[in-house]
MDTraj code that builds the backbone (N, CA, C; nanometers):
import mdtraj as md
import numpy as np

residues = "MET ASN GLN THR ASP PRO TYR ALA PRO PRO ARG SER ASP VAL THR PRO LEU THR PRO PRO LEU PRO SER GLY GLY MET SER SER ARG ILE PRO ARG THR GLY ALA TRP PHE SER ILE ALA LEU LEU ILE ILE THR ILE PRO TYR TYR LEU ALA SER PHE VAL PRO GLY ILE PHE PRO VAL ALA VAL VAL MET ALA LEU ALA LEU ILE THR LEU LEU LEU SER LEU SER ALA PHE TYR LEU PHE VAL ARG PHE ILE GLU PHE ARG TYR ALA VAL ALA ASN LEU TRP PRO LEU PHE TYR VAL ILE SER ALA VAL THR VAL VAL LEU SER ILE VAL GLY ILE PRO ILE LEU ILE ASP ASP SER SER GLU PRO SER ILE TYR THR TRP ILE SER VAL LEU GLY LEU PRO VAL PHE GLY ILE PRO TYR ALA MET PHE GLY TYR ARG ILE LYS GLY ILE GLN GLY ALA THR SER LEU THR THR THR LEU GLY TRP LEU GLN LEU VAL SER GLY ILE LEU THR ALA SER ILE VAL LEU VAL LEU LEU ALA LEU PRO LEU THR PHE VAL ASN LEU TRP ILE SER ALA VAL VAL LEU PHE ALA GLY ALA ARG GLU ILE ASP ALA ALA ARG ALA".split()
xyz = np.array([
    [-8.2253, 9.5692, 0.7453],
    [-8.1357, 9.4749, 0.6774],
    [-8.0951, 9.5307, 0.5424],
    [-7.9699, 9.5156, 0.5053],
    [-7.9176, 9.5614, 0.3772],
    [-7.9509, 9.4590, 0.2701],
    [-8.0133, 9.5048, 0.1598],
    [-8.0549, 9.4125, 0.0546],
    [-7.9366, 9.3483, -0.0155],
    [-7.8240, 9.4188, -0.0271],
    [-7.7071, 9.3624, -0.0949],
    [-7.6247, 9.2738, -0.0024],
    [-7.6371, 9.2946, 0.1249],
    [-7.5643, 9.2137, 0.2230],
    [-7.6576, 9.1817, 0.3389],
    [-7.7178, 9.0632, 0.3363],
    [-7.8161, 9.0294, 0.4405],
    [-7.7553, 9.0203, 0.5792],
    [-7.6228, 9.0147, 0.5875],
    [-7.5580, 9.0024, 0.7183],
    [-7.5103, 9.1368, 0.7736],
    [-7.5407, 9.2444, 0.7011],
    [-7.5011, 9.3771, 0.7484],
    [-7.5819, 9.4138, 0.8722],
    [-7.5257, 9.4924, 0.9639],
    [-7.5997, 9.5325, 1.0843],
    [-7.7258, 9.6086, 1.0470],
    [-7.8368, 9.5851, 1.1151],
    [-7.9603, 9.6574, 1.0850],
    [-7.9432, 9.8065, 1.1078],
    [-8.0108, 9.8867, 1.0235],
    [-8.0116, 10.0329, 1.0321],
    [-7.8727, 10.0922, 1.0173],
    [-7.7834, 10.0214, 0.9527],
    [-7.6478, 10.0730, 0.9375],
    [-7.6410, 10.1930, 0.8449],
    [-7.7432, 10.2117, 0.7612],
    [-7.7427, 10.3231, 0.6672],
    [-7.8375, 10.4346, 0.7095],
    [-7.8811, 10.4308, 0.8332],
    [-7.9771, 10.5297, 0.8802],
    [-7.9032, 10.6439, 0.9491],
    [-7.9430, 10.7667, 0.9200],
    [-7.8812, 10.8830, 0.9824],
    [-7.9152, 10.8863, 1.1306],
    [-7.8186, 10.9090, 1.2198],
    [-7.8464, 10.9135, 1.3631],
    [-7.9517, 11.0187, 1.3964],
    [-8.0349, 10.9884, 1.4973],
    [-8.1404, 11.0807, 1.5350],
    [-8.0833, 11.2081, 1.5968],
    [-7.9783, 11.1956, 1.6768],
    [-7.9174, 11.3124, 1.7387],
    [-7.8231, 11.3799, 1.6405],
    [-7.8420, 11.5085, 1.6128],
    [-7.7565, 11.5767, 1.5148],
    [-7.6130, 11.5822, 1.5630],
    [-7.5176, 11.5904, 1.4696],
    [-7.3765, 11.5989, 1.5090],
    [-7.3484, 11.7285, 1.5832],
    [-7.2438, 11.7264, 1.6618],
    [-7.2062, 11.8440, 1.7393],
    [-7.1594, 11.9546, 1.6454],
    [-7.2141, 12.0765, 1.6579],
    [-7.1684, 12.1870, 1.5726],
    [-7.0199, 12.2133, 1.5947],
    [-6.9549, 12.2596, 1.4923],
    [-6.8108, 12.2843, 1.5011],
    [-6.7841, 12.4214, 1.5619],
    [-6.6905, 12.4255, 1.6566],
    [-6.6451, 12.5520, 1.7139],
    [-6.7504, 12.6244, 1.7951],
    [-6.7076, 12.7301, 1.8617],
    [-6.8025, 12.8202, 1.9245],
    [-6.8289, 12.7997, 2.0712],
    [-6.7907, 12.6862, 2.1299],
    [-6.8194, 12.6655, 2.2710],
    [-6.7150, 12.5765, 2.3359],
    [-6.6714, 12.6184, 2.4522],
    [-6.5812, 12.5372, 2.5332],
    [-6.6632, 12.4459, 2.6235],
    [-6.6089, 12.3305, 2.6559],
    [-6.6787, 12.2384, 2.7459],
    [-6.6925, 12.2979, 2.8855],
    [-6.6177, 12.4038, 2.9126],
    [-6.6263, 12.4680, 3.0432],
    [-6.7649, 12.5271, 3.0671],
    [-6.8315, 12.5707, 2.9608],
    [-6.9626, 12.6341, 2.9767],
    [-7.0664, 12.5355, 3.0288],
    [-7.0923, 12.4226, 2.9606],
    [-7.1897, 12.3290, 3.0171],
    [-7.1441, 12.2681, 3.1495],
    [-7.0139, 12.2459, 3.1657],
    [-6.9659, 12.1869, 3.2919],
    [-6.9891, 12.2831, 3.4088],
    [-6.9619, 12.4109, 3.3873],
    [-6.9884, 12.5100, 3.4924],
    [-7.1373, 12.5180, 3.5225],
    [-7.2198, 12.5148, 3.4172],
    [-7.3640, 12.5158, 3.4373],
    [-7.4115, 12.3962, 3.5176],
    [-7.3493, 12.2805, 3.4944],
    [-7.3857, 12.1598, 3.5685],
    [-7.3523, 12.1746, 3.7169],
    [-7.2334, 12.2263, 3.7460],
    [-7.1950, 12.2451, 3.8860],
    [-7.2816, 12.3504, 3.9534],
    [-7.3185, 12.4543, 3.8806],
    [-7.4101, 12.5545, 3.9359],
    [-7.5456, 12.4915, 3.9680],
    [-7.5922, 12.4022, 3.8810],
    [-7.7205, 12.3354, 3.9046],
    [-7.7153, 12.2499, 4.0307],
    [-7.6048, 12.1791, 4.0498],
    [-7.5901, 12.0967, 4.1698],
    [-7.5833, 12.1843, 4.2951],
    [-7.5066, 12.2930, 4.2866],
    [-7.4976, 12.3850, 4.4005],
    [-7.6343, 12.4446, 4.4326],
    [-7.7101, 12.4788, 4.3281],
    [-7.8436, 12.5341, 4.3482],
    [-7.9361, 12.4305, 4.4112],
    [-7.9238, 12.3060, 4.3683],
    [-8.0044, 12.1986, 4.4259],
    [-7.9790, 12.1877, 4.5764],
    [-7.8535, 12.1988, 4.6154],
    [-7.8180, 12.1858, 4.7573],
    [-7.8675, 12.3045, 4.8389],
    [-7.8452, 12.4257, 4.7882],
    [-7.8807, 12.5442, 4.8663],
    [-8.0310, 12.5695, 4.8656],
    [-8.1024, 12.5090, 4.7707],
    [-8.2476, 12.5244, 4.7672],
    [-8.3127, 12.4622, 4.8899],
    [-8.2501, 12.3602, 4.9469],
    [-8.3079, 12.2925, 5.0640],
    [-8.3217, 12.3883, 5.1826],
    [-8.2137, 12.4540, 5.2286],
    [-8.2329, 12.5501, 5.3383],
    [-8.3157, 12.6719, 5.2979],
    [-8.3123, 12.7068, 5.1686],
    [-8.3925, 12.8208, 5.1230],
    [-8.5413, 12.7903, 5.1362],
    [-8.5822, 12.6710, 5.0947],
    [-8.7221, 12.6312, 5.1112],
    [-8.7573, 12.6190, 5.2589],
    [-8.6628, 12.5697, 5.3388],
    [-8.6867, 12.5570, 5.4823],
    [-8.7130, 12.6934, 5.5446],
    [-8.6362, 12.7933, 5.5030],
    [-8.6578, 12.9291, 5.5530],
    [-8.7925, 12.9840, 5.5081],
    [-8.8400, 12.9391, 5.3913],
    [-8.9685, 12.9861, 5.3395],
    [-9.0856, 12.9296, 5.4191],
    [-9.0748, 12.8035, 5.4599],
    [-9.1863, 12.7370, 5.5269],
    [-9.1786, 12.7457, 5.6792],
    [-9.0614, 12.7766, 5.7314],
    [-9.0457, 12.7906, 5.8773],
    [-8.9848, 12.9280, 5.9056],
    [-9.0669, 13.0324, 5.9069],
    [-9.0139, 13.1677, 5.9296],
    [-8.9409, 13.1772, 6.0634],
    [-8.8293, 13.2479, 6.0619],
    [-8.7538, 13.2685, 6.1843],
    [-8.6559, 13.1592, 6.2189],
    [-8.6476, 13.0549, 6.1358],
    [-8.5575, 12.9438, 6.1667],
    [-8.4113, 12.9844, 6.1520],
    [-8.3838, 13.0817, 6.0641],
    [-8.2472, 13.1294, 6.0439],
    [-8.2393, 13.2782, 6.0777],
    [-8.1218, 13.3261, 6.1169],
    [-8.1042, 13.4703, 6.1365],
    [-8.1292, 13.5465, 6.0062],
    [-8.1614, 13.6736, 6.0205],
    [-8.1945, 13.7552, 5.9034],
    [-8.0794, 13.7578, 5.8034],
    [-7.9575, 13.7694, 5.8522],
    [-7.8419, 13.7751, 5.7620],
    [-7.8284, 13.6468, 5.6813],
    [-7.8553, 13.5336, 5.7450],
    [-7.8472, 13.4048, 5.6747],
    [-7.9559, 13.3954, 5.5686],
    [-8.0756, 13.4390, 5.6031],
    [-8.1873, 13.4349, 5.5076],
    [-8.1572, 13.5210, 5.3855],
    [-8.1059, 13.6396, 5.4078],
    [-8.0738, 13.7283, 5.2961],
    [-7.9614, 13.6704, 5.2108],
    [-7.8637, 13.6076, 5.2762],
    [-7.7546, 13.5443, 5.2012],
    [-7.8070, 13.4281, 5.1180],
    [-7.8962, 13.3480, 5.1766],
    [-7.9560, 13.2363, 5.1026],
    [-8.0324, 13.2866, 4.9806],
    [-8.1104, 13.3935, 4.9996],
    [-8.1889, 13.4484, 4.8890],
    [-8.0981, 13.4997, 4.7776],
    [-7.9915, 13.5695, 4.8151],
    [-7.9005, 13.6252, 4.7148],
    [-7.8255, 13.5153, 4.6403],
    [-7.7725, 13.4180, 4.7141],
    [-7.6977, 13.3093, 4.6504],
    [-7.7885, 13.2269, 4.5601],
    [-7.9102, 13.1996, 4.6068],
    [-8.0056, 13.1234, 4.5256],
    [-8.0373, 13.1968, 4.3963],
    [-8.0578, 13.3281, 4.4061],
    [-8.0878, 13.4077, 4.2871],
    [-7.9717, 13.4043, 4.1883],
    [-7.8504, 13.4279, 4.2368],
    [-7.7343, 13.4312, 4.1475],
    [-7.7090, 13.2952, 4.0830],
    [-7.7216, 13.1885, 4.1612],
    [-7.7001, 13.0549, 4.1057],
    [-7.8065, 13.0186, 4.0035],
    [-7.9320, 13.0526, 4.0330],
    [-8.0401, 13.0169, 3.9405],
    [-8.0258, 13.0899, 3.8079],
    [-7.9926, 13.2186, 3.8126],
    [-7.9749, 13.2946, 3.6886],
    [-7.8541, 13.2445, 3.6102],
    [-7.7451, 13.2156, 3.6805],
    [-7.6234, 13.1697, 3.6128],
    [-7.6427, 13.0322, 3.5504],
    [-7.7016, 12.9396, 3.6265],
    [-7.7242, 12.8044, 3.5746],
    [-7.8202, 12.8073, 3.4557],
    [-7.9245, 12.8891, 3.4666],
    [-8.0225, 12.8998, 3.3581],
    [-7.9576, 12.9573, 3.2326],
    [-7.8758, 13.0606, 3.2494],
    [-7.8075, 13.1235, 3.1364],
    [-7.7159, 13.0243, 3.0652],
    [-7.6368, 12.9501, 3.1411],
    [-7.5442, 12.8543, 3.0807],
    [-7.6189, 12.7389, 3.0153],
    [-7.7320, 12.6996, 3.0731],
    [-7.8129, 12.5943, 3.0118],
    [-7.8663, 12.6397, 2.8762],
    [-7.9187, 12.7620, 2.8697],
    [-7.9721, 12.8139, 2.7434],
    [-7.8607, 12.8264, 2.6399],
    [-7.7446, 12.8727, 2.6815],
    [-7.6316, 12.8839, 2.5880],
    [-7.5941, 12.7486, 2.5296],
    [-7.5902, 12.6474, 2.6154],
    [-7.5532, 12.5147, 2.5663],
    [-7.6594, 12.4590, 2.4725],
    [-7.7861, 12.4680, 2.5099],
    [-7.8938, 12.4145, 2.4261],
    [-7.8965, 12.4857, 2.2919],
    [-7.8782, 12.6184, 2.2944],
    [-7.8757, 12.6954, 2.1701],
    [-7.7620, 12.6472, 2.0800],
    [-7.6458, 12.6242, 2.1390],
    [-7.5304, 12.5779, 2.0615],
    [-7.5504, 12.4346, 2.0120],
    [-7.5935, 12.3465, 2.1004],
    [-7.5986, 12.2033, 2.0676],
    [-7.7034, 12.1722, 1.9624],
    [-7.8194, 12.2368, 1.9708],
    [-7.9300, 12.2020, 1.8811],
    [-7.9689, 12.3153, 1.7872],
    [-7.8871, 12.4199, 1.7806],
    [-7.9126, 12.5331, 1.6904],
    [-8.0516, 12.5912, 1.7121],
    [-8.0882, 12.6085, 1.8384],
    [-8.2172, 12.6673, 1.8745],
    [-8.1970, 12.8167, 1.8961],
    [-8.2818, 12.8975, 1.8341],
    [-8.2610, 13.0425, 1.8395],
    [-8.3769, 13.1186, 1.9029],
    [-8.4776, 13.0491, 1.9544],
    [-8.5963, 13.1196, 2.0039],
    [-8.6124, 13.1096, 2.1549],
    [-8.5048, 13.0806, 2.2277],
    [-8.5146, 13.0646, 2.3725],
    [-8.4825, 13.1924, 2.4495],
    [-8.4068, 13.2823, 2.3879],
    [-8.3602, 13.3990, 2.4628],
    [-8.4708, 13.4931, 2.5078],
    [-8.5750, 13.5218, 2.4284],
    [-8.6824, 13.6076, 2.4807],
    [-8.7459, 13.5512, 2.6076],
    [-8.7691, 13.4199, 2.6096],
    [-8.8249, 13.3577, 2.7294],
    [-8.7250, 13.3624, 2.8445],
    [-8.5981, 13.3460, 2.8124],
    [-8.4952, 13.3543, 2.9164],
    [-8.4994, 13.4905, 2.9855],
    [-8.5086, 13.5975, 2.9072],
    [-8.5089, 13.7318, 2.9654],
    [-8.6336, 13.7554, 3.0499],
    [-8.7480, 13.7084, 3.0023],
    [-8.8722, 13.7259, 3.0786],
    [-8.8649, 13.6492, 3.2102],
    [-8.8265, 13.5217, 3.2014],
    [-8.8185, 13.4378, 3.3215],
    [-8.7172, 13.4948, 3.4204],
    [-8.6037, 13.5404, 3.3704],
    [-8.4999, 13.5950, 3.4582],
    [-8.5474, 13.7228, 3.5270],
    [-8.6153, 13.8099, 3.4516],
    [-8.6642, 13.9350, 3.5099],
    [-8.7664, 13.9075, 3.6196],
    [-8.8579, 13.8152, 3.5929],
    [-8.9591, 13.7814, 3.6938],
    [-8.8935, 13.7159, 3.8151],
    [-8.7932, 13.6330, 3.7905],
    [-8.7215, 13.5685, 3.9007],
    [-8.6565, 13.6715, 3.9919],
    [-8.5952, 13.7733, 3.9330],
    [-8.5317, 13.8791, 4.0125],
    [-8.6356, 13.9519, 4.0970],
    [-8.7472, 13.9883, 4.0352],
    [-8.8520, 14.0614, 4.1075],
    [-8.9078, 13.9777, 4.2219],
    [-8.9409, 13.8517, 4.1939],
    [-8.9977, 13.7655, 4.2980],
    [-8.8972, 13.7391, 4.4099],
    [-8.7702, 13.7313, 4.3750],
    [-8.6682, 13.7090, 4.4781],
    [-8.6570, 13.8300, 4.5703],
    [-8.6602, 13.9487, 4.5119],
    [-8.6520, 14.0712, 4.5929],
    [-8.7757, 14.0854, 4.6808],
    [-8.8916, 14.0598, 4.6212],
    [-9.0167, 14.0687, 4.6966],
    [-9.0220, 13.9625, 4.8061],
    [-8.9594, 13.8491, 4.7802],
    [-8.9660, 13.7391, 4.8760],
    [-8.8822, 13.7591, 5.0001],
    [-8.7821, 13.8465, 4.9952],
    [-8.6951, 13.8666, 5.1121],
    [-8.7728, 13.9187, 5.2329],
    [-8.8578, 14.0233, 5.2187],
    [-8.9359, 14.0668, 5.3359],
    [-9.0276, 13.9569, 5.3896],
    [-9.0756, 13.8702, 5.3007],
    [-9.1617, 13.7606, 5.3456],
    [-9.0821, 13.6615, 5.4290],
    [-8.9591, 13.6328, 5.3859],
    [-8.8762, 13.5352, 5.4559],
    [-8.8359, 13.5821, 5.5953],
    [-8.8143, 13.7123, 5.6119],
    [-8.7663, 13.7629, 5.7407],
    [-8.8795, 13.8135, 5.8290],
    [-9.0034, 13.8042, 5.7819],
    [-9.1187, 13.8506, 5.8594],
    [-9.1772, 13.7336, 5.9381],
    [-9.1825, 13.7457, 6.0694],
    [-9.2374, 13.6398, 6.1542],
    [-9.3887, 13.6494, 6.1692],
    [-9.4486, 13.7554, 6.1182],
    [-9.5925, 13.7745, 6.1332],
    [-9.6696, 13.6724, 6.0514],
    [-9.7829, 13.6289, 6.1053],
    [-9.8684, 13.5332, 6.0347],
    [-9.9645, 13.6025, 5.9395],
    [-9.9713, 13.7350, 5.9482],
    [-10.0609, 13.8108, 5.8615],
    [-9.9969, 13.8311, 5.7243],
    [-10.0734, 13.8062, 5.6161],
    [-10.0183, 13.8282, 5.4816],
    [-9.9937, 13.9766, 5.4563],
    [-9.8799, 14.0075, 5.3991],
    [-9.8450, 14.1461, 5.3696],
    [-9.8636, 14.1737, 5.2210],
    [-9.8387, 14.2981, 5.1826],
    [-9.8470, 14.3344, 5.0417],
    [-9.7467, 14.2546, 4.9597],
    [-9.6320, 14.2222, 5.0214],
    [-9.5308, 14.1431, 4.9513],
    [-9.5809, 14.0013, 4.9235],
    [-9.6602, 13.9503, 5.0160],
    [-9.7170, 13.8163, 4.9960],
    [-9.8088, 13.8146, 4.8750],
    [-9.8943, 13.9160, 4.8649],
    [-9.9880, 13.9206, 4.7525],
    [-9.9154, 13.9422, 4.6200],
    [-9.8123, 14.0244, 4.6215],
    [-9.7335, 14.0439, 4.4993],
    [-9.6680, 13.9129, 4.4577],
    [-9.6162, 13.8400, 4.5557],
    [-9.5514, 13.7120, 4.5276],
    [-9.6501, 13.6118, 4.4695],
    [-9.7701, 13.6077, 4.5268],
    [-9.8721, 13.5138, 4.4778],
    [-9.9147, 13.5501, 4.3362],
    [-9.9396, 13.6780, 4.3121],
    [-9.9817, 13.7210, 4.1790],
    [-9.8698, 13.7054, 4.0763],
    [-9.7466, 13.7006, 4.1234],
    [-9.6344, 13.6832, 4.0318],
    [-9.6136, 13.5401, 3.9871],
    [-9.6787, 13.4450, 4.0545],
    [-9.6606, 13.3046, 4.0180],
    [-9.7027, 13.2745, 3.8740],
    [-9.8215, 13.3208, 3.8284],
    [-9.8561, 13.2962, 3.6874],
    [-9.7625, 13.3683, 3.5908],
    [-9.7137, 13.4858, 3.6313],
    [-9.6235, 13.5614, 3.5445],
    [-9.4932, 13.4846, 3.5234],
    [-9.4536, 13.4074, 3.6249],
    [-9.3357, 13.3226, 3.6111],
    [-9.3708, 13.1894, 3.5452],
    [-9.4804, 13.1288, 3.5896],
    [-9.5136, 12.9933, 3.5450],
    [-9.5452, 12.9814, 3.3970],
    [-9.6155, 13.0788, 3.3411],
    [-9.6556, 13.0700, 3.2002],
    [-9.5345, 13.0713, 3.1064],
    [-9.4440, 13.1700, 3.1167],
    [-9.3259, 13.1641, 3.0278],
    [-9.2365, 13.0446, 3.0561],
    [-9.2328, 12.9981, 3.1813],
    [-9.1508, 12.8810, 3.2124],
    [-9.2095, 12.7566, 3.1471],
    [-9.3423, 12.7467, 3.1461],
    [-9.4072, 12.6349, 3.0768],
    [-9.3812, 12.6428, 2.9269],
    [-9.3844, 12.7627, 2.8712],
    [-9.3547, 12.7805, 2.7293],
    [-9.2107, 12.7412, 2.6985],
    [-9.1203, 12.7739, 2.7908],
    [-8.9802, 12.7356, 2.7736],
    [-8.9674, 12.5835, 2.7696],
    [-9.0329, 12.5162, 2.8634],
    [-9.0299, 12.3702, 2.8645],
    [-9.0906, 12.3103, 2.7391],
    [-9.1972, 12.3735, 2.6889],
    [-9.2612, 12.3251, 2.5664],
    [-9.1640, 12.3304, 2.4490],
    [-9.0849, 12.4359, 2.4424],
    [-8.9875, 12.4474, 2.3329],
    [-8.8721, 12.3491, 2.3501],
    [-8.8311, 12.3267, 2.4741],
    [-8.7227, 12.2312, 2.4980],
    [-8.7661, 12.0907, 2.4586],
    [-8.8851, 12.0513, 2.4979],
    [-8.9316, 11.9156, 2.4666],
    [-8.9557, 11.8959, 2.3177],
    [-8.9730, 12.0049, 2.2445],
    [-8.9998, 11.9951, 2.1014],
    [-8.8766, 12.0025, 2.0137],
    [-8.7576, 12.0087, 2.0741],
    [-8.6347, 12.0172, 1.9952],
    [-8.6132, 11.8873, 1.9188],
    [-8.5971, 11.8982, 1.7888],
    [-8.5746, 11.7807, 1.7055],
    [-8.4354, 11.7236, 1.7306],
    [-8.4296, 11.5930, 1.7523],
    [-8.3017, 11.5266, 1.7709],
    [-8.2428, 11.5397, 1.9095],
    [-8.3179, 11.5955, 2.0042],
    [-8.2663, 11.6093, 2.1403],
    [-8.2573, 11.4734, 2.2078],
    [-8.1687, 11.4620, 2.3053],
    [-8.1576, 11.3374, 2.3803],
    [-8.2844, 11.3159, 2.4626],
    [-8.3053, 11.1921, 2.5038],
    [-8.4258, 11.1600, 2.5804],
    [-8.4293, 11.2361, 2.7130],
    [-8.3131, 11.2558, 2.7749],
    [-8.3089, 11.3307, 2.9008],
    [-8.3452, 11.4775, 2.8801],
    [-8.2990, 11.5349, 2.7692],
    [-8.3327, 11.6739, 2.7394],
    [-8.4823, 11.6888, 2.7161],
    [-8.5407, 11.5941, 2.6430],
    [-8.6851, 11.5969, 2.6199],
    [-8.7614, 11.5796, 2.7502],
    [-8.7148, 11.4880, 2.8349],
    [-8.7775, 11.4679, 2.9656],
    [-8.7712, 11.5951, 3.0487],
    [-8.6571, 11.6616, 3.0447],
    [-8.6422, 11.7872, 3.1172],
    [-8.7423, 11.8909, 3.0674],
    [-8.7618, 11.8964, 2.9359],
    [-8.8602, 11.9888, 2.8806],
    [-9.0005, 11.9605, 2.9314],
    [-9.0379, 11.8331, 2.9376],
    [-9.1694, 11.7954, 2.9904],
    [-9.1833, 11.8373, 3.1364],
    [-9.0793, 11.8129, 3.2155],
    [-9.0839, 11.8494, 3.3568],
    [-9.0958, 12.0006, 3.3743],
    [-9.0252, 12.0759, 3.2919],
    [-9.0349, 12.2218, 3.2983],
    [-9.1743, 12.2684, 3.2578],
    [-9.2316, 12.2033, 3.1591],
    [-9.3672, 12.2374, 3.1159],
    [-9.4666, 12.2135, 3.2286],
    [-9.4597, 12.0957, 3.2902],
    [-9.5514, 12.0622, 3.3995],
    [-9.5288, 12.1547, 3.5187],
    [-9.4036, 12.1799, 3.5512],
    [-9.3717, 12.2680, 3.6634],
    [-9.4259, 12.4088, 3.6405],
    [-9.4130, 12.4581, 3.5177],
    [-9.4654, 12.5903, 3.4865],
    [-9.6163, 12.5974, 3.4985],
    [-9.6844, 12.4933, 3.4534],
    [-9.8310, 12.4897, 3.4628],
    [-9.8752, 12.4869, 3.6085],
    [-9.8094, 12.4037, 3.6893],
    [-9.8438, 12.3951, 3.8313],
    [-9.8191, 12.5280, 3.9015],
    [-9.7097, 12.5943, 3.8681],
    [-9.6792, 12.7235, 3.9293],
    [-9.7808, 12.8287, 3.8883],
    [-9.8162, 12.8300, 3.7613],
    [-9.9120, 12.9291, 3.7113],
    [-10.0506, 12.9102, 3.7710],
    [-10.0828, 12.7885, 3.8115],
    [-10.2153, 12.7617, 3.8684],
    [-10.2317, 12.8209, 4.0077],
    [-10.1238, 12.8554, 4.0733],
    [-10.1186, 12.9098, 4.2098],
    [-10.1582, 12.8049, 4.3137],
    [-10.2771, 12.7456, 4.2996],
    [-10.3266, 12.6518, 4.4012],
    [-10.2466, 12.5221, 4.4032],
    [-10.1801, 12.4895, 4.2931],
    [-10.1029, 12.3654, 4.2848],
    [-9.9528, 12.3907, 4.2879],
    [-9.9148, 12.5111, 4.3280],
    [-9.7734, 12.5475, 4.3210],
    [-9.6863, 12.4587, 4.4099],
    [-9.7404, 12.4106, 4.5213],
    [-9.6604, 12.3255, 4.6099],
    [-9.6193, 12.1955, 4.5420],
    [-9.7000, 12.1502, 4.4453],
    [-9.6654, 12.0279, 4.3730],
    [-9.5451, 12.0490, 4.2815],
    [-9.5181, 12.1749, 4.2497],
    [-9.4040, 12.2044, 4.1619],
    [-9.2717, 12.2030, 4.2376],
    [-9.2773, 12.2129, 4.3704],
    [-9.1532, 12.2200, 4.4479],
    [-9.0675, 12.0942, 4.4347],
    [-9.1250, 11.9724, 4.4468],
    [-9.0398, 11.8534, 4.4279],
    [-8.9799, 11.8455, 4.2878],
    [-9.0538, 11.8976, 4.1892],
    [-9.0026, 11.8942, 4.0521],
    [-8.8786, 11.9817, 4.0367],
    [-8.8659, 12.0823, 4.1230],
    [-8.7481, 12.1689, 4.1170],
    [-8.6199, 12.0887, 4.1340],
    [-8.6209, 11.9972, 4.2313],
    [-8.5015, 11.9163, 4.2568],
    [-8.4725, 11.8221, 4.1401],
    [-8.5790, 11.7636, 4.0840],
    [-8.5614, 11.6728, 3.9698],
    [-8.5099, 11.7502, 3.8491],
    [-8.5669, 11.8685, 3.8253],
    [-8.5231, 11.9519, 3.7129],
    [-8.3751, 11.9880, 3.7239],
    [-8.3337, 12.0265, 3.8433],
    [-8.1941, 12.0662, 3.8621],
    [-8.0998, 11.9481, 3.8427],
    [-8.1401, 11.8314, 3.8923],
    [-8.0554, 11.7133, 3.8772],
    [-8.0409, 11.6741, 3.7301],
    [-8.1535, 11.6709, 3.6582],
    [-8.1481, 11.6335, 3.5168],
    [-8.0715, 11.7386, 3.4372],
    [-8.0886, 11.8656, 3.4715],
    [-8.0124, 11.9712, 3.4038],
    [-7.8628, 11.9480, 3.4196],
    [-7.8210, 11.9115, 3.5412],
    [-7.6791, 11.8850, 3.5654],
    [-7.6306, 11.7672, 3.4821],
    [-7.7114, 11.6618, 3.4749],
    [-7.6729, 11.5436, 3.3966],
    [-7.6606, 11.5786, 3.2488],
    [-7.7577, 11.6542, 3.1968],
    [-7.7559, 11.6946, 3.0559],
    [-7.6327, 11.7799, 3.0257],
    [-7.6014, 11.8725, 3.1144],
    [-7.4875, 11.9617, 3.0913],
    [-7.3543, 11.8886, 3.1047],
    [-7.3436, 11.7980, 3.2012],
    [-7.2209, 11.7181, 3.2124],
    [-7.2008, 11.6330, 3.0869],
    [-7.3101, 11.5739, 3.0371],
    [-7.3015, 11.4933, 2.9148],
    [-7.2595, 11.5802, 2.7967],
    [-7.3117, 11.7027, 2.7910],
    [-7.2726, 11.7940, 2.6846],
    [-7.1255, 11.8306, 2.6907],
    [-7.0739, 11.8508, 2.8120],
    [-6.9318, 11.8825, 2.8278],
    [-6.8445, 11.7666, 2.7811],
    [-6.8846, 11.6444, 2.8164],
    [-6.8076, 11.5273, 2.7718],
    [-6.8129, 11.5128, 2.6205],
    [-6.9282, 11.5438, 2.5623],
    [-6.9430, 11.5341, 2.4170],
    [-6.8517, 11.6339, 2.3466],
    [-6.8444, 11.7554, 2.3988],
    [-6.7577, 11.8571, 2.3391],
    [-6.6114, 11.8163, 2.3511],
    [-6.5739, 11.7658, 2.4683],
    [-6.4349, 11.7216, 2.4873],
    [-6.3996, 11.6073, 2.3933],
    [-6.4924, 11.5115, 2.3776],
    [-6.4663, 11.3963, 2.2908],
    [-6.4538, 11.4386, 2.1452],
    [-6.5344, 11.5374, 2.1039],
    [-6.5311, 11.5815, 1.9646],
    [-6.4016, 11.6547, 1.9318],
    [-6.3386, 11.7104, 2.0322],
    [-6.2176, 11.7894, 2.0083],
    [-6.0907, 11.7181, 2.0531],
    [-6.1054, 11.5934, 2.0929],
    [-5.9878, 11.5165, 2.1365],
    [-5.9018, 11.4782, 2.0169],
])
top = md.Topology()
chain = top.add_chain()
for i, resn in enumerate(residues, 1):
    res = top.add_residue(resn, chain, resSeq=i)
    for name in ("N", "CA", "C"):
        top.add_atom(name, md.element.get_by_symbol(name[0]), res)
traj = md.Trajectory(xyz[None], top)
């Protein structure tokens, strides 16, 4: 309540929690494209996971195409998400984690292709490499989520996304609980799309 005007709206003199949009430097096309990539990745992840759990369900060419498309979409969506977050909240410490996570993602994706097209029930060297690579991916991903959730002035959805990424990274790094992280993948991708679409609308509104 305003002491000079008791009828003034409450908290009318309080600075908004979410910082204002930085001026210049980004087109709304970047977060919007990232959002569409996230949705596309969410959709294609379904047959990709199906190929992982039911070997031989798809022809080899389809499996390889799924692996390649999933890899390209995941790297592109992740890159655009980091660019938007860096711009929106002036965060400068995400890129080292981005490079580590992306490099591990590429390696695990390449290693995973022989596993996807192998009908044998016996674990191969690629299987063991993939399993040992889970903590290498999960730990930096959890650190990434920790930094996202700690951004000052971030929207509640962005903070929620950071928590989900943190939990997903921990579950993945544990190896034994990695299956629990799979449902979180779909939630993470959906929330990422919502956050990026909202960012695109915010940029458009600021420049209207």
